MIVEXTOR-27940 format. One line per 3 residues: number of its first residue (from 1); their letters; for each residue x, y, z of C-alpha. Coordinates in pm, whole numbers. Layout:
NUM) a) X,Y,Z ~ ...
***
This chain:
1) xxx) -1355,2188,587 ~ -990,2140,670 ~ -908,1874,925
4) xxx) -839,1981,1287 ~ -593,1679,1271 ~ -282,1804,1079
7) xxx) -253,1582,771 ~ 82,1426,664 ~ 82,1177,386
10) xxx) 314,882,363 ~ 355,753,5 ~ 483,401,-20
13) xxx) 622,378,-372 ~ 596,28,-525 ~ 753,-109,-829
16) xxx) 765,170,-1098 ~ 657,441,-863 ~ 932,544,-624
19) xxx) 1038,861,-801 ~ 1118,1134,-553 ~ 1064,1404,-815
22) xxx) 696,1437,-734 ~ 801,1603,-398 ~ 920,1961,-370
25) xxx) 1192,2081,-136 ~ 1322,1727,-60 ~ 1535,1624,230
28) xxx) 1640,1270,314 ~ 1627,1109,657 ~ 1776,770,746
31) xxx) 1605,630,1053 ~ 1612,325,1259 ~ 1314,152,1434
34) xxx) 1263,-128,1692 ~ 1243,-362,1400 ~ 1548,-253,1226
37) xxx) 1591,-23,925 ~ 1328,66,667 ~ 1371,-10,296
40) xxx) 1536,312,231 ~ 1569,682,350 ~ 1256,866,415
43) xxx) 1229,1147,161 ~ 1052,1442,310 ~ 895,1718,98
46) xxx) 576,1874,-15 ~ 317,1820,-283 ~ 130,2148,-334
49) xxx) 214,2258,14 ~ 110,1935,178 ~ 372,1764,391
52) xxx) 451,1424,243 ~ 704,1145,320 ~ 797,901,29
55) xxx) 947,571,97 ~ 1053,318,-179 ~ 918,-16,-61
58) xxx) 1192,-217,-243 ~ 1459,33,-196 ~ 1545,301,-449
61) xxx) 1751,66,-650 ~ 1479,-199,-627 ~ 1708,-443,-455
64) xxx) 1481,-590,-185 ~ 1275,-878,-287 ~ 912,-894,-154
67) xxx) 969,-1149,130 ~ 1264,-933,252 ~ 1089,-595,275
70) xxx) 1099,-476,632 ~ 736,-387,638 ~ 724,-330,1011
73) xxx) 1012,-86,1001 ~ 856,99,717 ~ 512,150,871
76) xxx) 679,226,1217 ~ 908,485,1064 ~ 619,650,859
79) xxx) 410,685,1175 ~ 701,810,1387 ~ 752,1072,1114
82) xxx) 396,1199,1184 ~ 204,1045,895 ~ -165,1019,937
85) xxx) -224,867,595 ~ -47,609,381 ~ -112,594,11
88) xxx) 62,291,-138 ~ 113,212,-498 ~ 157,-153,-612
91) xxx) 203,-325,-945 ~ -21,-637,-981 ~ -144,-902,-1215
94) xxx) -508,-913,-1333 ~ -718,-1221,-1258 ~ -1029,-1078,-1433
97) xxx) -1091,-1017,-1800 ~ -1234,-667,-1739 ~ -930,-551,-1546
100) xxx) -706,-485,-1840 ~ -329,-409,-1821 ~ -293,-42,-1771
103) xxx) -607,-22,-1545 ~ -594,104,-1191 ~ -778,-78,-915
106) xxx) -858,93,-581 ~ -864,-237,-384 ~ -1080,-286,-80
109) xxx) -1015,-645,26 ~ -727,-898,40 ~ -654,-1274,55
112) xxx) -336,-1364,218 ~ -122,-1635,75 ~ 220,-1523,225
115) xxx) 404,-1764,446 ~ 713,-1597,604 ~ 632,-1245,703
118) xxx) 587,-1067,1031 ~ 241,-960,1039 ~ 227,-764,1373
121) xxx) 409,-493,1555 ~ 319,-661,1889 ~ 558,-961,1856
124) xxx) 646,-997,2231 ~ 1013,-868,2181 ~ 1144,-638,2453
127) xxx) 1177,-351,2209 ~ 820,-384,2075 ~ 505,-239,2234
130) xxx) 353,-468,2509 ~ 60,-697,2451 ~ -98,-890,2158
133) xxx) -291,-712,1889 ~ -602,-889,1753 ~ -665,-626,1495
136) xxx) -1010,-656,1314 ~ -956,-686,939 ~ -1312,-681,800
139) xxx) -1247,-346,634 ~ -869,-338,575 ~ -849,-22,381
142) xxx) -962,335,464 ~ -1286,384,260 ~ -1278,757,283
145) xxx) -938,772,124 ~ -1037,508,-130 ~ -1350,694,-244
148) xxx) -1142,1008,-297 ~ -891,824,-508 ~ -1160,677,-712
151) xxx) -1321,1021,-772 ~ -980,1167,-873 ~ -889,891,-1105
154) xxx) -1222,926,-1280 ~ -1189,1319,-1299 ~ -849,1255,-1469
157) xxx) -1000,1008,-1719 ~ -799,713,-1578 ~ -972,386,-1621
160) xxx) -1025,280,-1269 ~ -1207,-12,-1095 ~ -1376,102,-770
163) xxx) -1304,-207,-565 ~ -1113,-532,-591 ~ -978,-818,-381
166) xxx) -595,-841,-388 ~ -444,-1179,-344 ~ -88,-1150,-203
169) xxx) 148,-1435,-270 ~ 487,-1483,-109 ~ 683,-1467,-441
172) xxx) 931,-1385,-580 ~ 808,-1635,-839 ~ 482,-1581,-1023
175) xxx) 193,-1827,-990 ~ 151,-2157,-1165 ~ -151,-2162,-1395
178) xxx) -330,-2401,-1152 ~ -277,-2151,-878 ~ -388,-1872,-1097
181) xxx) -713,-2043,-1184 ~ -774,-2135,-823 ~ -730,-1770,-708
184) xxx) -997,-1673,-969 ~ -1238,-1930,-824 ~ -1166,-1781,-480
187) xxx) -1298,-1440,-598 ~ -972,-1261,-615 ~ -948,-988,-885
190) xxx) -577,-897,-873 ~ -252,-1056,-746 ~ 72,-900,-611
193) xxx) 348,-981,-353 ~ 328,-682,-107 ~ -19,-566,12
196) xxx) 5,-818,302 ~ 129,-752,568 ~ 155,-370,482
199) xxx) -213,-306,507 ~ -238,-507,838 ~ 49,-320,1003
202) xxx) -97,9,893 ~ -422,-75,1063 ~ -235,-181,1382
205) xxx) -57,161,1366 ~ -390,346,1345 ~ -321,492,1003
208) xxx) -559,565,712 ~ -424,333,443 ~ -525,300,78
211) xxx) -360,136,-224 ~ -348,221,-589 ~ -304,-108,-765
214) xxx) -177,-94,-1119 ~ -246,-393,-1341 ~ 55,-484,-1562
217) xxx) -55,-828,-1698 ~ -303,-1118,-1693 ~ -93,-1331,-1470
220) xxx) -99,-1680,-1649 ~ -472,-1793,-1621 ~ -572,-1645,-1955
223) xxx) -524,-1862,-2259 ~ -400,-1702,-2594 ~ -247,-1435,-2382
226) xxx) 119,-1378,-2336 ~ 226,-1540,-2003 ~ 352,-1285,-1757
229) xxx) 718,-1190,-1798 ~ 937,-922,-1652 ~ 985,-735,-1978
232) xxx) 620,-670,-2053 ~ 556,-590,-1693 ~ 814,-321,-1687
235) xxx) 674,-168,-2004 ~ 316,-143,-1866 ~ 456,-32,-1538
238) xxx) 614,280,-1688 ~ 296,376,-1853 ~ 111,309,-1533
241) xxx) 344,514,-1306 ~ 238,830,-1480 ~ -119,770,-1400
244) xxx) -49,687,-1046 ~ 162,1006,-1007 ~ -107,1219,-1154
247) xxx) -367,1070,-920 ~ -144,1133,-631 ~ -68,1495,-731
250) xxx) -433,1570,-760 ~ -552,1359,-459 ~ -310,1474,-198
253) xxx) -411,1844,-181 ~ -771,1731,-164 ~ -699,1486,124
256) xxx) -541,1786,321 ~ -863,1989,270 ~ -1094,1714,425
259) xxx) -1180,1673,796 ~ -1030,1352,919 ~ -1097,1404,1296
262) xxx) -1341,1126,1330 ~ -1165,890,1103 ~ -834,912,1271
265) xxx) -1004,896,1606 ~ -1194,572,1521 ~ -871,412,1376
268) xxx) -671,497,1684 ~ -937,368,1916 ~ -978,37,1714
271) xxx) -595,-9,1721 ~ -599,56,2095 ~ -892,-158,2189
274) xxx) -746,-456,1995 ~ -454,-495,2226 ~ -465,-753,2497
277) xxx) -215,-668,2760 ~ -37,-922,2971 ~ -191,-1008,3309
280) x) 9,-878,3599
***
């Protein structure tokens, strides 16, 4: 059953997957937001007749380091453009033997180790919406979207882990070995530099958010394994990008066929009821 809510899908392209060629009939739109400019132009187009908006998280030339990504502007711009869903892609390191470089992880939890990022749209500035948002984060990702991505990955024969805890570090440096070992003890499965605050802001904005995490390396915890370096990461990333593209091309038409009425209603009312307005 198709949704009575018109579906529009924002694709946040991470390292290695910000190629606009997956969209047909592309137009570009540069926008501004109360939080400044997004990472790049919004690229509007269609995937198999479904309206999509692609945004390169680090800019199309990959010039924006993780700490400087304007996450709030990105999420705001995609919501203003009418997106109901956000499907993000992200490169990550593996903290588990069984998550091998080249594998896909459809993450369901995060641990936040960032230190200098704006994590809310409700920041008390005159241009921001009023109030303070205490957004619940027990279930950070949209499970309905996640389950579909898992199904699609499996149908395409892509090795996919059905859940995983993403640890987001500030970066841009990689972890020390001591940190890497500690993160494993904490129960983290994969590590990156961008899931937080993106997932948090998407939840505040009332959007269905899911992330396709693509393992490129074993971070540095694993002995007798090459320690993570940019060259190897880029090589695996190229191979991974094709898997992520094929998942998106298959999943997006299926998302548009599903009924999202209740899901979007629940997300919007959660976002709304989390706001404490100032006393007058």
